[in-house]
C-alpha positions in Angstrom: 1.8 20.8 -12.4 1.2 17.5 -10.7 4.5 16.4 -9.4 5.6 12.6 -10.1 6.8 10.4 -7.3 10.4 9.0 -7.4 12.2 7.0 -4.8 15.9 6.9 -4.4 17.8 3.7 -3.7 21.4 3.7 -2.8 23.3 2.5 0.2 25.2 5.7 0.7 23.0 8.2 2.8 25.0 11.3 1.8 24.5 10.4 -1.9 20.8 9.8 -1.4 20.6 13.4 0.3 22.1 15.0 -2.4 20.1 13.5 -5.3 16.8 14.3 -3.1 18.1 17.9 -2.9 18.6 18.1 -6.5 15.2 16.3 -7.7 13.5 18.5 -5.1 14.6 21.5 -7.1 12.2 20.1 -10.1 8.5 21.2 -9.6 7.5 18.0 -11.6 9.3 15.6 -9.3 8.6 14.8 -5.7 10.9 12.2 -3.7 8.5 10.1 -1.9 10.8 7.8 -0.2 14.6 6.5 0.0 15.8 2.9 0.6 19.4 1.5 1.3 19.2 -1.6 -0.5 16.9 -3.5 -3.2 15.0 -5.0 -0.5 13.7 -2.0 1.1 13.0 -0.5 -2.4 10.7 -3.3 -3.1 9.0 -2.9 0.1 8.7 1.1 -0.8 7.6 0.5 -4.4 4.6 -2.0 -3.1 3.6 0.7 -0.6 4.2 4.0 -2.2 3.6 3.0 -6.0 6.2 5.3 -7.4 6.3 6.3 -11.0 10.1 6.0 -11.1 13.3 4.7 -9.0 17.0 6.1 -9.1 18.6 2.8 -8.3 22.3 1.9 -7.4 23.7 -1.1 -8.9 26.0 -2.7 -6.1 24.3 -2.6 -2.4 24.3 -4.9 0.6 21.3 -7.5 1.1 20.1 -7.0 -2.5 21.7 -5.1 -5.6 20.0 -3.2 -8.2 20.2 -6.0 -10.9 18.3 -8.3 -8.5 15.8 -5.7 -7.6 14.6 -4.6 -10.8 12.2 -7.2 -11.9 10.7 -7.4 -8.5 10.2 -3.5 -8.4 8.5 -3.8 -11.6 6.1 -6.6 -10.2 5.7 -4.5 -7.0 4.9 -1.1 -9.0 3.7 -2.0 -12.6 4.8 0.6 -15.1 7.6 2.0 -12.7 10.5 3.7 -14.5 14.0 2.7 -13.4 17.1 4.8 -13.9 20.3 2.8 -12.8 22.5 5.1 -11.3 25.9 3.7 -11.0 29.8 3.9 -10.9 30.3 1.0 -13.0 31.9 1.5 -16.3 30.1 -1.4 -17.9 26.9 -2.8 -17.3 25.5 -5.8 -19.0 22.3 -7.3 -17.7 19.6 -9.5 -19.4 16.5 -8.3 -20.5 14.6 -9.3 -17.3 17.0 -7.2 -15.3 17.6 -4.3 -17.7 16.8 -0.6 -16.4 15.1 1.9 -18.6 18.3 4.1 -18.5 21.8 4.1 -17.2 23.6 7.2 -15.8 27.2 7.2 -14.3 28.0 8.6 -11.2 30.6 11.4 -11.0 29.1 13.5 -13.6 26.8 16.7 -13.3 23.4 15.8 -11.6 21.6 17.8 -14.4 22.4 14.6 -16.3 20.4 12.5 -13.9 17.3 14.8 -14.1 17.5 14.8 -18.0 17.4 11.0 -18.0 14.8 10.7 -15.2 12.5 13.0 -16.9 12.7 11.3 -20.2 11.8 8.0 -18.3 8.8 9.8 -16.6 7.6 11.5 -19.9 7.6 8.1 -21.8 5.9 6.5 -19.2 2.5 8.3 -18.7 0.2 6.5 -16.2 -3.2 7.2 -14.8 -2.6 9.7 -12.1 -5.2 11.2 -9.7 -4.9 14.4 -8.1 -6.9 14.2 -4.6 -7.7 17.5 -2.4 -8.9 17.0 0.9 -11.0 19.3 2.8 -9.1 21.8 5.3 -8.0 20.4 8.6 -5.9 21.9 11.3 -2.2 20.7 11.4 -2.6 19.1 14.9 -5.8 17.0 13.9 -4.0 15.9 10.6 -0.9 14.9 12.4 -3.0 12.9 15.1 -4.8 11.1 12.4 -1.5 10.2 10.5 0.0 9.1 13.6 -2.8 6.8 14.4 -2.7 5.0 11.2 1.0 5.0 10.5 2.1 3.9 14.0 1.2 0.3 13.1 2.4 0.3 9.9 5.7 -0.9 10.1 4.5 -3.8 12.3 2.0 -4.9 9.7 4.4 -4.4 6.8 7.2 -6.3 8.5 4.8 -9.2 9.0 3.9 -9.2 5.7 7.2 -9.2 4.1 8.2 -12.1 6.3 5.3 -14.2 4.8 3.2 -14.4 7.9 -0.1 -15.9 7.4 -2.4 -13.2 8.8 -5.8 -13.6 9.9 -8.9 -11.7 8.6 -9.0 -9.4 11.7 -5.2 -8.7 11.4 -6.0 -7.7 7.6 -9.1 -5.6 8.9 -11.3 -7.5 6.3 -8.9 -6.0 3.3 -6.5 -8.1 1.0 -2.8 -7.4 1.1 -2.9 -5.0 -1.9 -5.5 -3.0 -0.5 -3.8 -2.6 3.0 -0.6 -1.7 1.4 -2.3 1.0 -0.9 -3.9 2.6 2.1 -0.6 2.7 3.8 0.7 4.4 0.8 -1.9 7.1 0.7 -1.2 7.9 4.5 2.5 8.0 3.6 1.8 10.4 0.7 -0.3 12.8 3.2 2.7 12.5 5.5 4.8 14.3 2.9 2.4 17.3 3.1 2.4 17.4 6.8 6.2 17.5 6.5 5.8 20.5 4.5 3.1 22.1 6.7 5.0 21.5 9.9 8.4 23.1 8.4 6.2 26.4 7.4 4.7 26.1 10.8 1.2 26.5 9.3 -2.1 26.0 11.4 -4.1 24.6 8.7 -3.6 22.2 5.9 -5.3 21.0 2.9 -3.7 17.6 2.1 -3.2 17.2 -1.5 -2.1 13.4 -2.7 -0.8 12.5 -6.5 -1.0 9.0 -6.9 -1.8 6.2 -9.3 -5.2 5.7 -10.0 -5.0 1.9 -9.3 -3.5 2.5 -5.7 -6.4 5.1 -4.9 -9.2 2.6 -5.8 -7.3 -0.1 -3.7 -7.0 2.3 -0.9 -10.6 3.0 -1.1 -11.5 -0.7 -0.8 -9.4 -0.9 2.2 -11.3 2.0 3.9 -14.8 0.4 3.0 -13.4 -2.8 4.8 -12.4 -0.9 7.7 -15.4 0.7 8.6 -16.4 2.0 12.3 -17.1 -1.6 13.3 -14.3 -3.5 12.1 -11.5 -0.9 12.5 -11.4 -1.3 16.5 -11.2 -5.1 16.0 -8.1 -4.6 13.5 -6.3 -2.6 16.3 -7.2 -5.2 18.7 -5.8 -8.0 16.7 -2.5 -6.1 16.6 -2.5 -5.3 20.5 -2.5 -1.6 19.2 -4.0 1.1 21.4 -5.2 4.5 19.8 -5.8 7.5 21.9 -9.4 8.8 21.7 -8.5 12.2 20.0 -6.2 10.5 17.4 -9.3 8.0 16.7 -11.5 10.7 16.2 -9.1 12.5 14.0 -8.6 9.4 12.1 -12.6 8.9 11.5 -12.7 12.3 9.9 -9.7 11.6 7.6 -11.5 8.3 6.7 -14.4 10.2 5.8 -12.7 12.9 3.8 -10.6 10.2 1.8 -13.9 8.1 1.0 -14.9 11.4 -0.6 -12.2 11.8 -3.0 -10.8 8.4 -3.7 -12.0 7.0 -6.8 -14.0 3.8 -7.0 -12.8 2.5 -10.3 -11.1 3.6 -13.6 -11.8 7.1 -15.3 -15.0 7.2 -17.3 
């Protein structure tokens, strides 16, 4: 069974924790990220391309209604479940969610409504299995790549005009897709670390479109351009981490699709 990715968006950390715990009990659902407001949610959607979002209505910075059209633009086809304490919700079509569940009822209602959204929004997903690697090496590769992610994403979100070197020769969409791939790998690493495993076989479940973009980014960030990309951001990568990242890049190029399904 391929788990389907979900993000949780609510300004109450305790509520996000409860919803995450409940969804984690469902073998066909995987919480891949959390956000405290709509603006953070749009950033997550752009990077992780989740299949669905559990979204609060009233939040600071950006509320759910304002975020809905931006989420659909960031992750086309995303299913949106509005999880709110409001008794009445009237939103124009552009801001309308796929379903509304009131807070305060059994969480089974949330799970049921979310599954209906996921079932009626089938997307082209790919199941990618990388070669076995030691957990230490996988974490080194993850650290080497994601350590720079927040800086790059922050610059992109603020609308900074980035040079070709700062983009590594890739487009913004391609670079964000690659960041999303590594974020999904990070979920596997979390599980392996908790289980105290020595070796891991990273498995990724993502949209095919995201996987195709990520592969294009990897092809742009080849052995010659990657050091220049790091240098453009003033980023230093230890030799061991760079070697681990190179091995991970090779594995990803072997499994990431180059185009639509035949």
